[in-house]
C-alpha positions as MATLAB code, in Angstrom:
seq = 'MSLCIVFLGMYIGFFFLFLLNQKKKKVQFKLVYQYPRLFKMLSWILFLFSFYLLTLKYGLSIGFISWWVFATPTIFLLIVLNNPMQAKLNK';
ca = [
     -79.654   99.289  100.765;
     -80.528   96.136   98.797;
     -76.815   95.106   99.235;
     -76.917   95.275  102.798;
     -80.075   93.154  102.856;
     -78.363   90.786  100.400;
     -75.189   90.666  102.743;
     -77.178   90.241  105.862;
     -79.385   87.319  104.307;
     -76.371   85.380  103.250;
     -74.769   85.877  106.672;
     -77.647   84.591  108.458;
     -78.299   81.589  106.149;
     -74.541   80.685  106.454;
     -74.731   81.164  110.188;
     -77.745   78.772  110.427;
     -75.816   76.138  108.388;
     -72.669   76.580  110.610;
     -74.708   76.230  113.673;
     -76.406   72.854  112.176;
     -72.862   71.576  111.405;
     -71.141   72.358  114.420;
     -69.980   69.559  116.740;
     -70.442   71.548  119.911;
     -73.989   72.062  120.458;
     -74.592   75.328  122.037;
     -77.406   75.572  124.567;
     -78.118   79.153  123.709;
     -79.288   77.889  120.092;
     -81.465   75.131  121.313;
     -84.415   76.075  118.657;
     -82.006   75.553  115.892;
     -81.238   71.965  116.955;
     -84.923   71.189  117.510;
     -85.650   71.968  114.049;
     -82.842   71.364  111.709;
     -84.884   70.930  108.582;
     -86.856   74.008  108.969;
     -83.605   76.040  109.581;
     -81.853   74.449  106.545;
     -84.920   75.292  104.491;
     -84.911   78.967  105.765;
     -81.132   79.125  105.053;
     -81.649   78.030  101.437;
     -84.649   80.612  101.191;
     -82.439   83.235  102.459;
     -79.756   82.405   99.777;
     -82.239   82.436   96.925;
     -83.822   85.449   97.986;
     -80.398   87.282   98.117;
     -79.746   85.693   94.621;
     -82.755   87.007   93.457;
     -82.423   90.393   94.719;
     -78.815   90.763   92.932;
     -80.098   89.462   89.642;
     -83.052   91.786   89.917;
     -80.702   94.802   90.419;
     -77.658   93.667   88.064;
     -79.252   91.048   85.657;
     -78.740   87.218   85.474;
     -74.868   86.948   84.737;
     -73.657   89.642   86.826;
     -76.106   88.869   89.872;
     -74.625   85.626   89.730;
     -71.099   86.339   89.831;
     -71.822   89.195   92.407;
     -73.440   86.475   94.527;
     -70.250   84.435   94.646;
     -68.254   87.632   95.311;
     -70.351   88.367   98.363;
     -70.508   84.650   99.467;
     -66.698   84.200   99.668;
     -65.811   86.862  102.046;
     -69.041   86.137  104.121;
     -68.051   82.456  104.752;
     -64.502   83.619  105.577;
     -65.767   86.053  107.927;
     -68.173   83.436  109.505;
     -65.353   80.884  110.069;
     -62.931   83.643  111.443;
     -65.527   84.826  114.009;
     -66.818   81.800  115.111;
     -63.697   79.443  115.288;
     -61.144   80.171  118.122;
     -57.684   80.349  116.569;
     -55.061   78.958  118.690;
     -51.707   77.587  118.026;
     -51.115   73.964  118.675;
     -48.081   73.247  120.782;
     -45.877   70.628  119.331;
     -44.377   68.219  122.058;
];
């Protein structure tokens, strides 16, 4: 159960950072763009909380490595799901 909370916390944190760095501002996430510092701080708190849960469960060294193991596919999944993949036509 704690691994699901860790994955969800990291995904939400990365999603907030992705929204704040996105060039096309979407209207449906207006609150994120009104308070960018708040959501950056919230995403870092989520990262630290997920790191804390992993180190609490597995210890410091294994918790640190497992955080990076969870972070890598989470970032990749976020990029793949949110960026439309389209082939560029060469003229």
